[in-house]
Backbone bond lengths (Angstrom), bond angles and torsions (degrees), N, CA, C in turn:
res aa  C-N    CA-C-N  psi(-1)  N-CA   C-N-CA  omega(-1)  CA-C   N-CA-C  phi
1 M - - - 1.449 - - 1.526 108.49 -
2 P 1.344 117.99 129.74 1.461 120.20 -178.80 1.523 111.88 -69.11
3 R 1.313 113.46 153.91 1.464 119.84 177.99 1.528 109.91 -67.60
4 P 1.330 118.35 138.96 1.474 119.83 178.46 1.530 111.36 -63.64
5 K 1.321 116.38 148.97 1.462 121.05 178.57 1.520 110.83 -67.55
6 R 1.306 115.33 144.64 1.454 121.28 172.81 1.527 107.09 -86.86
7 P 1.325 118.96 133.82 1.466 119.21 -177.09 1.527 112.01 -67.69
8 R 1.308 115.57 147.00 1.467 122.05 176.31 1.521 107.40 -98.88
9 Y 1.317 116.71 142.79 1.467 120.46 178.50 1.516 109.39 -84.87
10 I 1.335 116.08 134.68 1.454 121.27 174.10 1.524 108.33 -126.80
11 A 1.338 116.45 154.15 1.464 121.46 -176.32 1.522 111.29 -73.57
12 S 1.322 117.12 -46.64 1.466 121.16 -179.22 1.518 109.01 -165.19
13 E 1.321 115.90 163.47 1.458 119.25 176.13 1.527 108.44 -75.46
14 P 1.332 117.55 143.61 1.467 119.64 -179.85 1.522 111.51 -67.87
15 E 1.314 115.46 152.94 1.462 120.25 179.11 1.521 111.86 -74.29
16 I 1.316 117.41 -23.27 1.461 120.71 179.55 1.519 109.58 -93.52
17 K 1.300 116.60 153.73 1.470 122.14 177.72 1.510 111.88 -105.84
18 G 1.343 117.61 -14.22 1.452 120.07 179.02 1.512 112.06 158.59
19 F 1.328 114.95 -175.07 1.455 123.06 179.19 1.517 108.39 -136.50
20 K 1.331 115.95 151.96 1.455 118.86 175.27 1.515 108.91 -131.96
21 P 1.336 116.16 151.39 1.462 119.64 -177.43 1.531 111.77 -68.28
22 R 1.308 115.15 146.26 1.460 121.08 177.35 1.523 107.43 -118.41
23 G 1.291 116.99 134.75 1.461 120.48 178.86 1.516 113.79 89.77
24 A 1.319 117.44 3.62 1.466 121.18 178.34 1.522 108.28 -145.66
25 V 1.295 115.43 158.01 1.459 120.44 177.41 1.522 108.42 -77.37
26 E 1.343 116.62 131.48 1.465 120.07 177.76 1.519 109.77 -63.75
27 T 1.326 115.97 136.68 1.463 120.43 -178.62 1.519 112.13 -109.95
28 G 1.311 117.69 6.79 1.459 120.83 179.80 1.513 110.77 152.00
29 E 1.322 114.66 -159.26 1.458 120.36 -176.88 1.519 109.93 -140.68
30 V 1.326 116.07 142.67 1.457 123.36 174.61 1.529 106.81 -118.74
31 I 1.338 116.94 129.40 1.457 121.69 -179.94 1.527 109.21 -98.32
32 L 1.326 116.18 120.53 1.465 123.16 175.03 1.526 106.65 -103.02
33 S 1.336 116.79 118.27 1.465 119.44 -177.47 1.527 110.44 -72.44
34 L 1.318 115.30 162.32 1.464 119.99 -178.35 1.530 112.05 -66.49
35 E 1.334 118.75 -33.22 1.467 118.17 177.27 1.531 111.05 -71.49
36 E 1.339 118.45 -31.07 1.462 121.03 174.25 1.525 109.93 -67.54
37 F 1.317 116.94 -42.31 1.462 121.11 177.04 1.528 110.46 -60.52
38 E 1.330 116.81 -43.98 1.466 121.37 -179.11 1.523 111.26 -63.51
39 A 1.334 117.39 -42.45 1.468 120.55 178.63 1.529 110.29 -62.54
40 L 1.331 117.75 -43.87 1.468 120.89 176.89 1.521 111.33 -61.32
41 R 1.311 115.96 -43.53 1.469 120.15 -178.98 1.523 110.79 -61.14
42 L 1.324 116.41 -47.58 1.458 120.09 -176.26 1.522 112.46 -69.53
43 I 1.331 117.96 -40.29 1.464 120.63 -175.62 1.525 111.63 -83.72
44 D 1.327 117.33 -53.42 1.469 120.09 -173.35 1.525 113.78 -83.48
45 Y 1.329 117.96 -31.95 1.466 120.24 -177.83 1.525 111.69 -95.02
46 E 1.333 117.40 -47.40 1.470 120.86 -178.90 1.533 112.80 -82.81
47 G 1.338 117.63 -17.90 1.460 121.14 176.70 1.524 115.31 80.96
48 M 1.319 117.11 20.03 1.468 120.20 178.57 1.524 109.85 -77.53
49 D 1.344 116.26 160.03 1.455 119.45 174.09 1.532 109.40 -92.83
50 Q 1.340 116.17 168.64 1.455 120.24 -173.89 1.523 112.85 -63.88
51 S 1.325 118.08 -35.26 1.466 119.04 -179.93 1.534 111.03 -68.93
52 G 1.313 117.76 -35.98 1.464 120.98 176.47 1.523 111.58 -67.40
53 V 1.319 116.36 -40.62 1.460 121.13 178.32 1.524 110.05 -66.14
54 A 1.323 116.56 -37.10 1.468 120.60 178.20 1.521 110.76 -60.11
55 Q 1.313 117.67 -40.36 1.463 120.95 178.20 1.523 111.09 -67.40
56 V 1.322 117.14 -42.35 1.461 121.30 -179.07 1.527 111.00 -65.15
57 M 1.342 116.93 -41.93 1.458 121.06 -176.99 1.526 112.76 -88.13
58 D 1.327 117.36 -4.48 1.461 123.66 178.01 1.532 112.68 61.24
59 V 1.346 115.55 46.63 1.461 122.57 174.81 1.522 107.95 -137.84
60 S 1.329 117.41 175.56 1.465 120.35 178.61 1.533 110.46 -77.02
61 R 1.327 115.76 162.13 1.456 120.40 178.34 1.525 110.51 -63.89
62 Q 1.328 117.10 -36.55 1.457 120.85 178.47 1.532 111.31 -63.71
63 T 1.321 116.78 -37.58 1.462 120.75 177.44 1.523 110.17 -65.14
64 V 1.320 117.42 -40.86 1.469 120.88 176.98 1.523 109.57 -60.39
65 G 1.326 117.41 -41.89 1.462 121.10 178.11 1.520 112.25 -60.71
66 R 1.335 116.84 -42.26 1.464 120.96 178.40 1.527 111.23 -66.47
67 I 1.339 116.67 -42.80 1.468 120.94 178.61 1.526 110.08 -61.63
68 L 1.321 116.74 -45.08 1.462 121.78 -178.87 1.525 111.61 -64.52
69 K 1.329 116.95 -42.40 1.466 120.61 178.92 1.524 110.63 -61.69
70 A 1.334 117.23 -44.14 1.466 121.24 179.17 1.525 110.79 -63.98
71 A 1.332 117.43 -41.52 1.464 121.40 -178.96 1.527 111.07 -64.99
72 R 1.305 117.30 -44.53 1.471 120.60 -179.55 1.524 110.85 -65.71
73 Y 1.340 117.18 -38.15 1.460 120.07 177.23 1.524 110.66 -62.81
74 K 1.330 117.27 -44.05 1.462 121.25 -178.60 1.527 111.25 -63.41
75 I 1.321 117.22 -40.00 1.465 120.24 178.60 1.524 110.19 -66.61
76 A 1.337 116.89 -43.26 1.462 120.49 178.01 1.530 110.84 -62.52
77 E 1.334 116.87 -42.92 1.464 120.88 178.53 1.527 110.58 -60.26
78 S 1.313 116.67 -42.98 1.456 121.43 179.83 1.528 111.35 -62.10
79 L 1.322 117.32 -43.96 1.463 121.06 -178.84 1.521 112.50 -70.06
80 V 1.330 116.80 -43.68 1.463 120.95 -174.99 1.521 112.26 -72.99
81 T 1.320 117.66 -37.51 1.464 120.82 -174.27 1.530 113.32 -102.80
82 A 1.327 118.17 8.98 1.472 124.11 178.16 1.526 111.90 57.04
83 K 1.344 116.03 45.35 1.456 120.92 176.91 1.524 109.34 -100.41
84 R 1.321 115.61 146.85 1.464 121.17 176.14 1.530 108.02 -67.22
85 L 1.334 117.33 138.23 1.462 123.06 177.96 1.526 108.22 -105.59
86 T 1.333 116.60 118.59 1.457 121.90 -178.44 1.521 109.09 -116.25
87 V 1.336 116.88 131.04 1.460 122.66 178.50 1.519 107.85 -100.14
88 Q 1.344 116.15 112.87 1.462 120.10 -179.35 1.520 111.06 -167.87
89 G 1.321 115.78 158.75 1.461 122.93 170.83 1.513 114.63 69.60
90 G 1.298 114.49 -167.03 1.439 121.81 179.78 1.512 111.97 114.42
91 C 1.297 115.58 -174.07 1.459 122.93 -179.02 1.525 107.19 -118.37
92 Y 1.318 116.47 96.91 1.452 119.67 -173.76 1.519 110.83 -147.12
93 E 1.325 114.32 166.63 1.455 122.11 172.68 1.515 106.97 -135.64
94 M 1.322 116.30 138.40 1.454 120.81 -179.90 1.524 109.47 -73.69
95 R 1.307 117.40 131.49 1.458 122.72 179.52 1.524 109.30 -66.24
96 G 1.334 117.41 134.56 1.452 121.60 175.11 1.511 115.38 85.59
97 R 1.301 118.38 5.85 1.466 120.53 178.21 1.513 109.35 -107.31
98 G 1.295 115.60 163.05 1.459 121.38 -178.57 1.514 112.80 -68.80
99 K 1.305 114.90 169.47 1.456 122.37 -179.14 1.524 110.38 -57.73
100 G 1.329 115.80 134.97 1.447 120.68 175.20 1.514 115.17 93.90
101 R 1.298 119.77 -15.32 1.461 120.67 -179.86 1.522 109.79 -83.59
102 G 1.314 115.79 140.51 1.460 120.68 176.60 1.508 114.61 81.12
103 W 1.318 119.30 2.99 1.459 120.72 -179.57 1.516 109.33 -73.98
104 R 1.292 116.48 140.82 1.459 122.08 179.32 1.519 109.21 -125.09
105 H 1.329 116.09 160.22 1.461 118.99 -179.25 1.520 110.03 -60.63
106 G 1.310 115.41 150.82 1.454 121.17 -175.66 1.518 112.09 96.87
107 C 1.324 117.92 -9.60 1.455 121.97 179.01 1.521 109.96 -98.52
108 R 1.300 115.13 155.68 1.458 116.90 171.83 1.514 108.30 -75.63
109 K 1.311 117.10 159.05 1.459 120.47 179.66 1.519 110.00 -72.55
110 P 1.331 118.18 148.57 1.449 120.33 179.59 1.529 110.50 -65.74
111 P 1.345 117.30 145.77 1.461 119.03 179.54 1.520 110.92 -67.15
112 E 1.326 115.82 144.65 1.465 120.71 177.17 1.520 109.21 -72.88
113 R 1.323 116.24 137.26 1.469 119.61 -179.19 1.490 110.76 -120.99
């Protein structure tokens, strides 16, 4: 049995829920997780480097690289194949909130304190 994912910290949920193609027939849907959205926001929009993002999200730099690669692939797939892009789900915890808030399925349970 694989080890449960460790949650990634995100600042807040995005105000948008997704995008859909205009001028073409939708051919499906691509799901972009909230931690993938957060990594894109911090690296591509805020201009942070991967090691800084790793500290903010409380994961290793290599994990940030994997998250970013998956997010960029999903966005490219959505644009090239005219699929709707939906931002939802994932394994994350909201920064600054108490234990247990923001947990999503696929994550390990928070340690008892």
